[in-house]
C-alpha positions as CSV (number, residue, x, y, z in Angstrom):
1,M,280.8,68.8,13.8
2,G,283.3,68.1,12.0
3,I,281.3,67.5,8.7
4,K,283.1,69.0,5.7
5,H,280.9,70.2,2.6
6,A,281.3,70.8,-0.7
7,N,279.6,74.2,-1.3
8,N,277.8,74.7,-4.2
9,R,275.1,77.1,-3.3
10,E,276.5,80.1,-5.5
11,S,276.1,78.0,-8.6
12,G,272.4,76.9,-8.1
13,A,273.5,73.2,-7.6
14,L,272.6,71.0,-5.0
15,D,275.3,69.9,-2.6
16,P,277.0,66.4,-3.4
17,V,276.9,64.0,0.0
18,P,279.3,65.5,2.2
19,I,282.4,63.6,3.5
20,L,282.4,62.2,6.7
21,S,286.0,63.5,8.8
22,Q,287.2,61.2,11.5
23,E,286.2,63.3,14.6
24,G,282.6,63.6,12.9
25,L,279.5,62.7,15.5
26,N,276.0,63.5,15.7
27,Q,276.1,65.2,18.7
28,D,272.3,64.3,19.1
29,D,272.5,60.6,19.2
30,A,276.4,60.2,18.9
31,R,276.3,58.3,15.8
32,P,278.1,59.0,13.2
33,T,276.7,61.3,10.6
34,V,277.5,61.0,6.8
35,A,275.2,63.5,5.7
36,H,272.2,66.4,6.7
37,D,269.7,65.9,3.9
38,E,266.5,68.1,3.1
39,V,264.6,65.1,2.7
40,F,265.6,62.3,4.7
41,G,267.4,64.6,7.6
42,D,271.0,63.1,9.2
43,I,271.9,60.3,7.3
44,T,273.8,58.3,9.4
45,E,276.6,55.2,9.1
46,D,274.3,53.1,10.9
47,G,271.1,53.8,8.4
48,P,270.8,53.3,4.8
49,N,272.7,55.9,2.7
50,Y,269.8,57.4,0.1
51,R,272.2,59.9,-1.1
52,D,274.5,57.0,-3.1
53,V,273.2,56.9,-6.8
54,G,275.9,57.9,-9.2
55,W,275.0,59.4,-12.7
56,L,275.5,56.3,-14.8
57,G,273.3,54.5,-12.2
58,T,270.4,57.6,-12.2
59,S,270.3,57.0,-16.3
60,A,270.1,53.4,-15.7
61,L,267.0,54.0,-13.6
62,M,265.7,56.5,-15.9
63,M,266.0,54.3,-18.7
64,K,264.5,51.4,-16.5
65,T,261.6,53.8,-15.4
66,Q,261.1,54.5,-19.1
67,I,260.9,51.7,-20.9
68,G,258.8,49.7,-19.7
69,L,255.3,48.0,-20.9
70,G,254.8,50.8,-23.1
71,I,257.2,49.9,-25.6
72,L,255.3,47.1,-26.4
73,S,251.8,49.1,-27.2
74,I,253.8,51.1,-29.7
75,P,253.6,49.5,-32.8
76,S,250.3,49.1,-32.6
77,A,249.5,53.0,-31.6
78,F,251.5,53.3,-35.3
79,H,248.5,50.9,-36.7
80,T,246.2,53.1,-35.5
81,L,247.8,56.1,-36.5
82,G,249.9,55.3,-39.7
83,L,253.5,55.5,-39.9
84,V,253.9,59.0,-40.7
85,P,251.4,60.9,-37.9
86,G,252.7,58.1,-35.3
87,L,256.0,58.9,-35.5
88,I,255.2,62.9,-35.8
89,C,253.1,62.1,-32.4
90,L,255.8,60.1,-30.8
91,L,258.4,63.0,-31.2
92,V,256.2,65.4,-30.2
93,I,255.1,63.8,-26.6
94,G,258.8,62.4,-26.3
95,G,259.9,66.7,-26.9
96,I,257.4,67.4,-24.7
97,T,258.4,64.8,-21.9
98,T,262.2,65.4,-22.2
99,W,261.0,69.4,-21.0
100,S,259.1,68.3,-18.0
101,D,262.2,66.1,-17.2
102,Y,264.4,68.9,-17.4
103,I,261.6,70.7,-15.4
104,I,262.1,68.2,-12.5
105,G,265.9,69.0,-12.2
106,T,265.5,72.6,-12.2
107,F,262.2,72.5,-10.1
108,K,264.7,70.5,-7.4
109,L,266.9,72.7,-7.6
110,N,264.7,75.7,-6.0
111,H,263.1,73.6,-3.7
112,R,265.4,71.0,-2.1
113,E,262.8,69.9,0.5
114,V,261.0,68.1,-2.7
115,Y,261.1,64.7,-2.7
116,G,258.4,63.5,-4.8
117,I,256.0,64.9,-7.6
118,D,253.7,65.6,-4.1
119,D,255.8,67.6,-2.5
120,A,255.9,70.0,-5.7
121,G,252.5,69.8,-5.7
122,G,251.7,70.6,-2.2
123,I,254.3,73.7,-2.6
124,L,252.1,75.3,-5.9
125,F,248.1,74.1,-4.5
126,G,249.1,73.3,-1.1
127,R,247.3,70.3,0.6
128,F,244.8,69.3,-2.6
129,G,247.5,69.3,-5.0
130,R,250.0,67.7,-2.6
131,E,247.3,64.5,-2.1
132,L,246.0,65.3,-6.3
133,L,249.4,64.8,-7.4
134,G,250.1,62.1,-4.7
135,I,247.4,60.0,-5.1
136,S,247.6,59.7,-9.0
137,F,251.7,58.6,-9.3
138,S,250.6,56.0,-6.7
139,L,248.2,54.9,-8.7
140,L,250.3,55.0,-11.8
141,A,253.2,53.4,-10.4
142,A,251.1,50.5,-9.2
143,I,250.3,49.3,-12.4
144,I,253.6,48.1,-13.4
145,V,254.6,46.9,-10.0
146,F,254.8,43.1,-8.9
147,L,257.5,42.1,-6.4
148,C,261.0,41.8,-5.3
149,A,261.3,45.6,-4.1
150,S,262.1,45.4,-0.7
151,I,265.7,47.0,-1.1
152,R,265.5,50.2,1.0
153,T,268.0,52.4,-1.4
154,L,268.1,53.5,-5.1
155,G,271.6,53.0,-5.0
156,R,271.9,49.4,-3.9
157,I,269.3,48.2,-7.4
158,S,270.2,50.5,-9.9
159,W,272.6,47.3,-11.4
160,L,269.4,45.8,-11.7
161,A,268.1,48.8,-13.5
162,W,270.9,47.8,-16.0
163,V,270.0,44.6,-16.0
164,G,266.6,44.7,-16.9
165,V,267.0,47.9,-19.5
166,I,269.3,44.6,-21.6
167,S,266.6,42.2,-20.9
168,L,263.6,44.2,-21.6
169,L,265.2,45.2,-24.9
170,A,267.4,41.9,-25.7
171,G,263.3,40.5,-26.0
172,V,261.6,43.5,-27.9
173,Y,264.8,43.2,-30.6
174,V,264.4,39.3,-30.5
175,V,261.2,39.9,-32.0
176,T,261.8,42.9,-33.9
177,I,264.6,41.0,-36.1
178,A,262.2,37.4,-36.1
179,V,259.6,39.9,-38.2
180,S,262.0,41.5,-40.2
181,I,263.0,37.8,-41.7
182,Q,260.0,36.1,-41.4
183,D,258.1,35.6,-44.6
184,R,255.0,37.2,-43.1
185,P,253.4,37.5,-39.4
186,S,252.3,34.5,-37.6
187,A,248.6,36.0,-37.4
188,A,248.4,36.6,-41.2
189,P,246.6,34.3,-43.5
190,R,248.3,31.2,-45.1
191,T,247.0,31.6,-48.7
192,N,248.9,30.1,-52.1
193,P,253.0,29.7,-51.0
194,Q,253.9,30.9,-53.8
195,H,252.4,34.4,-53.8
196,E,254.6,36.5,-51.8
197,W,253.0,38.0,-48.4
198,K,253.1,42.1,-48.5
199,S,252.8,43.8,-45.4
200,D,249.3,45.7,-45.0
201,Y,251.1,48.5,-43.1
202,Q,249.9,52.6,-44.0
203,L,251.8,55.8,-43.8
204,Y,248.3,57.4,-43.1
205,G,245.8,55.8,-40.8
206,K,242.4,56.8,-40.6
207,P,241.4,56.2,-37.2
208,S,238.1,57.6,-35.5
209,F,238.4,60.2,-32.4
210,T,238.8,57.9,-29.9
211,E,241.1,55.4,-31.5
212,A,243.3,58.3,-32.1
213,M,243.0,59.8,-29.0
214,S,243.2,56.1,-27.5
215,A,246.6,55.5,-29.6
216,L,248.3,59.0,-27.9
217,S,247.4,58.0,-24.6
218,T,249.7,54.5,-25.5
219,M,252.5,57.1,-26.5
220,V,251.9,59.4,-23.1
221,F,252.1,55.8,-21.2
222,A,255.4,54.8,-23.0
223,Y,257.1,58.1,-21.2
224,A,255.1,57.7,-17.6
225,G,258.3,57.4,-15.9
226,T,258.8,60.9,-15.6
227,P,257.4,61.4,-12.3
228,L,259.5,58.9,-11.1
229,F,262.7,61.3,-12.1
230,F,261.9,63.3,-9.3
231,P,263.0,60.9,-6.0
232,I,265.8,59.5,-7.8
233,A,267.2,63.0,-8.3
234,A,266.8,63.0,-4.6
235,E,268.6,60.4,-4.1
236,M,271.5,60.9,-6.8
237,R,275.4,61.3,-4.7
238,D,275.8,64.6,-6.9
239,P,272.6,66.2,-8.6
240,R,274.0,68.5,-10.7
241,H,274.5,65.5,-13.1
242,Y,270.6,65.4,-13.2
243,T,270.3,66.3,-16.7
244,K,273.4,64.8,-18.5
245,A,271.7,61.2,-17.1
246,M,268.0,62.1,-18.2
247,L,268.9,63.6,-21.8
248,L,270.8,60.1,-21.7
249,C,267.7,58.1,-20.4
250,Q,265.5,60.4,-23.1
251,S,267.8,60.0,-26.0
252,V,267.7,56.3,-25.6
253,A,264.4,55.5,-24.9
254,T,263.0,57.5,-27.6
255,A,265.3,56.0,-30.1
256,T,264.2,52.4,-29.2
257,Y,260.7,53.6,-29.2
258,I,261.2,54.7,-33.0
259,I,263.0,51.6,-33.9
260,V,260.9,48.8,-32.6
261,G,257.9,50.8,-33.3
262,V,258.5,51.2,-36.9
263,I,260.2,48.1,-37.4
264,I,258.1,45.9,-36.3
265,Y,254.9,47.3,-37.7
266,Y,256.3,47.9,-41.4
267,Y,256.4,44.5,-41.3
268,C,253.6,43.0,-40.2
269,G,250.9,45.7,-41.0
270,S,247.0,45.4,-39.6
271,Y,248.5,41.8,-38.2
272,V,250.7,43.4,-35.1
273,A,249.9,41.9,-31.7
274,S,249.6,44.0,-28.4
275,P,251.8,43.7,-26.4
276,A,253.8,43.5,-29.2
277,L,255.7,40.3,-28.2
278,G,253.6,38.3,-29.9
279,S,254.2,39.3,-33.4
280,A,256.3,37.0,-34.5
281,G,254.4,33.9,-33.4
282,K,254.8,31.2,-30.3
283,T,257.8,30.3,-30.5
284,I,259.3,33.6,-31.1
285,K,257.2,35.1,-28.3
286,Q,258.0,32.6,-25.8
287,I,261.7,33.2,-26.4
288,A,261.0,37.0,-26.3
289,Y,259.2,36.9,-23.0
290,G,262.0,34.3,-21.7
291,L,264.4,37.3,-22.3
292,A,262.0,40.1,-21.0
293,L,261.0,38.6,-18.3
294,P,263.9,39.8,-15.6
295,G,263.5,43.8,-17.2
296,L,259.3,43.6,-16.4
297,I,260.3,42.2,-13.0
298,V,263.0,44.9,-12.5
299,G,260.5,47.7,-14.3
300,A,257.7,46.6,-11.2
301,T,261.0,46.6,-8.4
302,I,261.5,50.2,-8.9
303,N,258.4,51.1,-9.1
304,A,256.9,49.1,-6.4
305,H,260.1,50.3,-4.3
306,V,259.8,54.3,-5.2
307,T,255.9,54.0,-4.5
308,G,256.8,52.3,-1.3
309,K,259.2,55.3,-0.6
310,Y,257.1,57.7,-1.6
311,V,254.4,56.9,1.1
312,F,257.7,55.8,3.4
313,V,259.0,59.3,3.8
314,R,255.6,61.1,4.4
315,V,254.8,58.9,7.1
316,L,258.5,58.7,8.7
317,R,259.8,62.2,7.9
318,G,261.4,64.0,10.5
319,S,261.5,61.5,12.8
320,R,264.6,58.8,13.7
321,H,263.2,56.2,12.5
322,L,263.3,57.4,8.8
323,T,267.2,56.4,8.7
324,A,267.7,54.2,11.6
325,N,267.2,50.3,11.3
326,T,264.3,50.4,14.1
327,V,261.5,48.0,14.2
328,T,259.4,50.5,12.8
329,H,261.5,51.8,10.1
330,W,261.6,48.1,8.7
331,A,257.9,47.2,9.2
332,T,256.9,50.3,8.3
333,W,258.8,49.8,4.5
334,L,258.2,45.9,4.3
335,G,254.5,46.4,5.0
336,L,254.7,49.9,2.2
337,T,256.4,47.7,-0.4
338,F,254.0,45.1,-0.1
339,S,250.9,47.2,-0.1
340,A,252.3,48.7,-3.5
341,A,252.7,45.1,-5.0
342,L,249.2,43.6,-4.0
343,L,247.5,46.9,-5.4
344,A,249.3,46.7,-8.4
345,Y,247.9,42.9,-9.0
346,I,244.5,44.2,-8.3
347,I,244.5,46.6,-10.8
348,A,246.4,45.1,-13.5
349,S,244.2,41.5,-12.6
350,A,240.3,43.2,-12.9
351,I,241.6,45.0,-16.1
352,P,243.2,42.5,-18.7
353,V,242.9,43.9,-21.6
354,F,246.4,44.9,-22.2
355,G,246.1,47.3,-24.9
356,S,243.0,49.2,-23.5
357,L,244.4,49.1,-20.1
358,V,247.7,50.9,-20.9
359,S,245.9,53.6,-22.7
360,L,243.6,54.3,-20.0
361,V,246.2,54.5,-17.6
362,G,248.4,56.5,-20.1
363,A,245.0,58.7,-20.2
364,L,243.9,59.3,-16.9
365,L,247.3,59.3,-14.7
366,G,250.0,59.5,-17.7
367,T,248.8,62.9,-19.1
368,L,248.4,64.1,-15.1
369,Q,252.1,63.2,-14.2
370,T,253.9,64.3,-17.3
371,F,252.2,67.2,-19.0
372,Q,250.6,69.5,-16.6
373,P,252.1,69.9,-13.9
374,Y,255.6,71.0,-15.0
375,G,253.8,74.0,-17.0
376,C,253.0,74.9,-13.3
377,F,256.1,74.4,-11.9
378,W,258.3,76.6,-14.7
379,L,255.0,79.3,-14.0
380,Y,255.5,78.8,-10.5
381,D,259.1,79.4,-10.2
382,N,259.2,82.2,-13.0
383,W,256.3,84.4,-12.7
384,N,257.7,86.8,-10.9
385,A,260.7,87.3,-13.4
386,G,257.7,88.8,-16.4
387,K,256.9,91.3,-13.2
388,Q,260.3,92.8,-13.4
389,E,261.0,92.5,-17.3
390,R,258.2,90.6,-19.7
391,S,261.4,89.4,-22.2
392,L,260.7,87.8,-25.7
393,K,262.4,83.9,-24.0
394,W,259.9,84.7,-21.1
395,V,256.7,85.5,-23.1
396,L,257.2,82.1,-24.9
397,M,257.9,80.2,-22.4
398,V,255.0,81.5,-20.4
399,V,253.3,80.8,-24.2
400,W,255.1,77.2,-23.5
401,S,254.0,76.6,-20.4
402,S,250.4,76.4,-20.8
403,F,250.4,74.9,-24.5
404,V,251.4,71.7,-21.9
405,I,248.8,72.3,-19.3
406,L,246.2,72.6,-21.9
407,S,246.7,70.0,-24.1
408,G,247.6,67.6,-21.3
409,T,244.2,68.3,-20.3
410,F,243.1,67.6,-23.7
411,L,244.3,64.2,-23.8
412,M,243.6,63.4,-20.5
413,I,239.8,64.3,-21.1
414,A,239.6,62.9,-24.5
415,G,242.4,60.0,-24.2
416,T,240.6,58.6,-21.2
417,Y,237.3,58.5,-23.3
418,G,238.8,57.2,-26.1
419,S,240.1,53.9,-23.5
420,V,236.9,53.5,-21.8
421,I,235.5,53.0,-25.3
422,G,238.1,50.7,-26.1
423,V,237.5,48.3,-23.4
424,V,234.3,48.2,-23.7
425,D,234.3,47.5,-27.5
426,S,236.7,45.1,-27.0
427,Y,234.5,43.1,-24.2
428,K,231.7,43.6,-27.0
429,A,233.6,42.0,-29.8
430,S,235.6,39.2,-27.8
431,G,234.2,38.9,-24.4
432,G,237.4,40.0,-23.4
433,S,239.6,37.9,-20.5
434,A,237.9,37.5,-17.5
435,A,238.7,39.9,-14.3
436,F,241.7,37.7,-12.1
437,S,241.6,34.8,-15.1
438,C,245.1,33.5,-16.2
439,A,243.9,33.1,-19.8
440,D,246.2,33.7,-22.5
441,N,245.8,37.8,-22.9
442,S,249.3,38.2,-25.2
443,N,247.5,38.4,-28.6
444,S,248.9,36.3,-30.7
445,V,248.8,32.2,-31.9
């Protein structure tokens, strides 16, 4: 065939994309073959190269899937839980999801045919697992999808991820700086100007059970980009760099959540808005949304892209239409990305209460995509090793994996209950915004 491969099987790493030699041709269809991939099949020069994302581009894509709408609810979660419990819970959830992200890399190395979390679910639980994780992943991603996702390869939109990360962080940090230099939050009462306003932030909150579960679900949503790491890893040029890219992403995301959450809540106290961009008043809100809008669009782009690609790969897997520029290829791809965007619009418009929507999605879908499956993945790949030698490390990892599964299940049930109660209470208190309404729900003056 004339294909030069870099053999990394012995090291346990996935092979980088092979280099095409001058004489290399696919004997079946006379198309030059760039690589053969366990997921995409033969990748040819006259079709999209699905294995073309460098590790920095990978990290940027990961950051944009993690740092999105979730960050806008972190300050209000701190208000519910209190500053100290809020920080502890954020670090715990960040630690668990970082481990889950790491398991994605190891599971992908052991099962190279895996493209998305649905494939992994199919390996563990058969068709039921495939459909359960696949459908829940599609719904999760559809919540934050809007438009611009018709580019077929992640390699070509990885630069957009940098634009998205920078623009969203710019908008968030404008609000963070503004609340720290203003004399009071915009929503705080204007009393005697001679009396300095003091924030009523609390180190320890006194939430009810449902309020606490809803706040924790909000934090889970902030890390709900985890399942998208599967398809991102599948399109890496050299997946041996996956862990490095993932750790950079998680470090930046967690540090950003802490900085933004602590500063905005410290200065705003009970007058913090959700979304947080409304905490510094109307003018700053407009500036912040203007800066953050490209980031929100890029986040929707990546989610729509990956959601559409998930179904696209399942439908066309094993056929030449997956990697060739045929009418079937384009019609399927554009139809799926449009459907993902339409589904996102319907869901987001039907539940216009931002904070409650974020916590509901985090509880019902986020935990199922960031907690339970990864404990199952580790047990699946390592259970037989314990039959030969039950080392202390193996026992501890079994306990840890079981904890991740049980804690995720508890949070999914309790968080969903708390979020539903929150939606109902919100509508009882203020009537909320009507479904499919253009009314302002930014929670600021």
